N, C-alpha and C positions, 0 to 999 in steps of 0.2 A: 096182679101183684108180681113184682120181680125182685131179684136178690142181687146185692153187691157184696162181695167178700173182701175183707181187708186183713192184713197181717199186722198185729200189734202186740208188743211184749211177748214175742215168740209164741203166740197162740192166735188161731183164726177167730175172728168175730164176724158175725153176720148182721147186715143191716137190712131190715125188711121195709121196703118202700111201697106203700099202697097208693091207690089212685087219689087219696086225699092230698098227696103231695102236689098233684096237678092244680089243686085249688089254691095252693100257696102262690103268692106273687113273687116276682124276681128277687126283691129285697129280702123277703123271709127265707127263701131258699139259700141265698148267699150267707145270711146271718146264721142259719142252721149249720152250714159247713164251717163258717168262721168259728162258732162255738165248739164244734167237734175238733177242729184243728187246735184251737186254744187249749182244749182239754189234753190233747196229745202233748203240747208243749209244757203244760203244768205238770203232767205226769213225769215227763222227762226231766224237768227241773228238780222234782222231788227225788227221782231215782239217782240223778247225778249229784244230789246234795248241793245244788246251786253252783257246781263247778261248770264253767261255760265251755261247751264244745260247739263245733261248727253248725251242727243241725239245729241247736237251740237258737243260735243267732240267725240262721237262714229262715227258720219258721217265723221268728219275730218280725223280720222284714216282710215276709209274705203276708202275714196277718195284717200288717199296716195297709198293704195294698188292697186286700180283701175288704177291710173296713171302709176304706175310701170308696171302693166300688159300690158297696151296699148303701152308702150314704149319698151316692151320686155326686161325690166330690171329685175335683181334679186332684191328681196325686201331687202332694206337696213334697217335692224331693228333699228339700232341706230338712224337713221333720223326719223323714224316713231314713235317709242315708247318713244323717249326722247323729243318729241315735247311738247309744252305747254299744249296740249290737253290731254296728257296721264294721268293726275292726276284726272280726273273726267269723266269717261266714263263707259258705261255698258259693263263689260268684257264678259259676256255670249253672249249677242246679237252680239257684235262686232266680237267675235271669230267665231260664227256660220256663219256670213256673209263672213268673210275672208276665211273660209273653202270652201264656195260655190264659191268664186272667184278662189281659187286654182283649183277646179274641172273644172271650165270653161277655165282656162288657157291652159289646155291640149286638149281642144275640138276644132275641126276644122269645124264641121257642123254649118253653119250660123244660121239655124233655132233653133238648140239646144242652141247656144250661146245667141241668142236673147231671147229665152224662159227663160234661166237661169238668164240673166240680168234683165228681166222684173220681175221675182220673187224677185230678190234682191231689185229692186226699190220699189215694193209694201211692202216688209218687212220693208224697211227703213221708208216709209210713216207711216206704222202701229206703228213702234217704236217711231217715232217723236210724233204722236198724243197721244199715251199712256203716253209717258214721259211728254209731255206738260200738260196733264190732271193730272198726279200724282203730278207734281211740283205745278200746280195751286191749287190742293186740299190741299197739305201740307202748302202752304203759307196762304191759307184761314183759314185752321185749326189753324194756329198760331195767327190768328186775330179774329176768330169767334168761341166761345165756342160751342161745341155740334153739329157743322155742320157735315153732312154726305156726303159720296161720291155720294149717290143717288141724294141728293139735288143739288150738283154742276153739276152732269151729266144732270139732268133735265133742269137746268138753261142754260147750254150750248146748249142743243137741241133746246130750244125756242129762242136762240139768236145766230144763226149760223154765222151771219155777223160780230160778235164782235171778235177782236183780243185779245190776251192773257191779256194784261194790261187793256184793255177796259172792258173785262169780269170781271176781278178781281175788278176793280173800281165799276162797276155797281152792283155786288153782295154786296160789302161792303156798298154802298150808300143805296141800297134797304133794307138791314138788319138794317141799322141805322134808316131808316124811320119806319120800322116795330116796332122797339124798342120804338118808341115815339108816335105811333098811337094808341089811346085808342080803345078797342074793347068790352068794357062793360061800361055801365053808373054806376054812384055811387049808384043810386036807385036800379038797378039790383044787384049790388054787395052787398048792405045792405040786400036785400031780401035773397040772397044766404047765406050770413054770418051775421046773426043778432047779434052775439056776438061782431063782429067788430063795428057795429053801437053803441052798448051799451058801448063801450070803448072810445067813443068820448065825450069830455066835452063841456061846453058852449062856449069855445073859439075855438072849432073845433080842439083841440089838441087830438091826438090819444094816449091813455094810452097803450104803447107797453109792459109794465110790465105784463099786463093781457093776452097777446097774445104770441103765439109761432111763432116768426119771424126769418128769416135769412136776414142779411143785407149786403149792399154794400155801397160804398161812394155816389152813385146816387139814390139808391132805397132800400127798403126792400121787401121781398116777403112773402106773406101769403097764405097758401094753394096752389092754382094753379095760383096766380096772382102776378105780380110785380107792386108796387106802388111807384111812385117817391116822393121824398121830395118836400116840397113847393119850387116854383120857386125863391122865394126871397133868399134862401140859395145860389143859383147860381148867382143871380143878385148882391148880396153883396160880391161875391167872397170869400165865407167862406165855400164852400162845402168841400174843402180839410182840411182847418185848423180846422173847427168845427166838421164836421161829423167824420173825422178820429179819433178825440179825444173823442167825445161824446159817440159814439157807443161802443168802447172798455171799456170805463168807465161804460157804461150800462151793458155790459157783466159781469163785475167784481162785480157790486153793485146791480143788479136787485133783489136779494133776500131780501133786506131790504130797498130799495129806490123805489119810484114811478117815472117812466120816461114817459114823454109825449113829443110828437113832432108833428109839423104841416106837413102834407103831401098834395100832389096834388091829390085830389079825382076825378079830371077830367082827370087824366092820369094814368089809370089802364089798364095794358096790360096782356093778357093771357100768361101763361108760354109757351104754345106751339108756340106762335109767337115770343117770346123774345129769343135772343141769346146774351150773353155777348160779347161785342166788346172790342178788344184791338187794337184800331186804332194806327198806328205807322207812324212816320215820317222816311222814309227809305233813307239811303244814301249808295252808293256802291263805293268802291275803293277810294284810295288817298284822304280821307277827311282831311281837314286842322285842325290840332290839336289846340285847344284853351282851356286853363284852365277854362275859363268862363263856358264851357259846364258842368263842374263838380260842380261848386259852384253857380248854378243858379236854382231857384225854378220856375217850370212851369208845364204845363199839358202835356209835351212832353216826348217821349222816342226816343232815337236816336240809330238806328241800323246800324252797319258798318260791312261789310264782306271784308276781304282782302284775295286774293288768291295768292299762290305761283305759278307764271307762268314760272319763270326761272329755268330750270332743273339743272343748275349749283349749286344752293343752296342745292339740295338734295345730290349731290356728296360732296359738301363742308362740310355739317353737318352730312353726313351719316344717314339721316333720310328721311322719306316721309311725309312731312307736306302738307296738301291740302289747308285748310283754317284756318284763325283766325278770330273769330267773337268778336265784341266789342258791348256792350249794355250799354248805359247811360240812366238811369231812373231819369229824372229831377223832377218827381212827389215825389219820395221817397228819392232822392239824393243818389242813389246807382250806382255801376258800376260792370259789369261782363266782364270777358274775358274767352273765351274757344277756344282752338286750336283743330283742327280735323286732326288726324293722319291716315296714312295707315299702320303704323308699328303694328305688331301683336306679342303678347307674350302669348304663350300657348292658342291660339285661342281667345284671348281677346285683344281688342284695348283700349289703355289708352290715355285719353285726360286730359291735365292740365286745371284747372279752378280756377280763383280767383274771390272773391267777396269782395267788399269794400263799406263802407258807409261814407258819408262826413258830416262834420259840416260846413254848408255854411257860417255861421256868422264869424267863426274863420278861415275859408278857410284852414282847416286841415282834415286829415283822422282820423275818430274816431273808425273805425273797419276795419279789414283787415284779410282775411283768404284765404288759398290755399288748394285745394283738387285735387284728381284724380278721374275722372269719368271712369267707366268700361263699355264697350259696346261689345255686340256680333255683328256678321257680319250684321244681318238684321237691328238692331237698329242703327248701325253706318251709314248705307246707308240712313235710314230715317232721321237721324240727318243732313246729308249733304244737304237734300232737304229743310231744314228750317233754318231760321236765329235764332240767339241766343235770347231767351227771357225767362221769368220765366215760360212760358207755351208753348208747352208741355214739359214734362220731359221724355226724351227718353233713358237715360242711365240705365243700368241694376243695377248698384250700385255706391256708392260714398264713398270715403275714404279721410278724412280730414288730412292734413299734418302739417299745422301750423295755428296759430290765434294770432292776435295782437289787443288788446283793449287799445288804447292810442291815444293821439292827435299827429299824425305824420305830419311832414312837407312834402310838396308834393315832394320835391327833394329826401328825404329819401325813401318815398313811391315808387317813380319811380325806385330807385336803387334796392330795394327788388324785384320789378317786373322783372327787367332785370336779376337778379340772378335766380329767380324762372323759368323764361322762357328762360333759356340758350338754344342755338341752335334753336332759332326761330327769324329770322331776321325781321319778320313783326311787332313785338312789338316795336323795335327801329324805324322802318319805320313809324309807327303811331305817336309816341311821338316826334321824332326828325328826320325829313326827310333829312335835310342837313347832319347831322352826319351819317345817314344811307348811303347816297350817297358817302360820303368820305370813310367810313369804307369798303364798298363793291365795290369800283370803279373798281376793276379788274374783278369783276363777272358780273356786270350789263350789260345788252344788250339793248341799246336804238335803235340801227340800225335796228333791226328786230321787233321793237314795242313790245317787250316782257316786258321790264321795262318802267317805266314812271317817 
């Protein structure tokens, strides 16, 4: 009897292999590992709630090769590499494992076959865990400024029982709590910075004109501490309307005007504890378009990622489009679209980006521009791991192609969008699903659950 150890879901599990294994034939052993790896993929699908990451796609392709080998079939590349999974997988890891499968294919020694498959199994587990961590980190990095991989790794180590989404939610919630938990009293703060105390008048307004501050809509920070504005700004619902206008006006006029503001001196947080949050309301796949999403003022941002799953579109348009990301910012009433290509021009990848701003009272578009973002290979792969937002900016450079500053009707705006995003079916799919289904009815594949 011998033992093989594997790491899965942050816990060790042991496989006991007895000599009965030797009695199994080559096909039975390959199918056993096929089923074990399929279980890994199914578990990962459930944990990721069917959101596609590279390791899921990689394992799907590897499984197809294993199944062909078990059935003694030649590998049918069209079936494998034109599958829906072929647009988002780790090419290097996948090819390395496929090469190992080829070597096992010509092996007849049962022990060597089992040894090779065991190594493949452990390589897949390692890849899954690394990819899950990388994906988790990049998604958190998109929501929490200044977070490091070490912090995420440490959190994961002390919470081994948490699944992917549970872990992400817990880190976000704990950081949100840290951001609002005072760790110095106002008396200690005044003792540390007497000049701050001297800037407070009889109404407890802080004269910020006398201080070097950096500000945000919820707080300003001074030296090594964040200080929130008075709670009444929030309770009166004027944080956005007032602070967004007051502080830019302060920046413009502080040289000749005195500016004072009430802050919450019971809510002073050390800079080392604080991380700026960009908490997002996330939506994936087939969101129902509504014009109200654009002409609504709120504290929400809406993120949508559409993925090209049907390979027929790549042949139809002669391009390799992976994702299209949509970002609606109801705080600032702006809208972004960026597509993510696999097409390469002189070692550079080109993504089209549009940015627009809305006049919500007139329900028109007041600003509209289109650009091309240039990515190298590494930055494009990082971009695939995060959804579109104003942070982080991963492109190597940006080149603006057009700009319109005028009050555009929404229908005219949509037409320009369709012109600019020619050869991208996902734009029409987002704005008019019925027209999309009619226009591409000969391409869509509902039978195999590729289209929806």
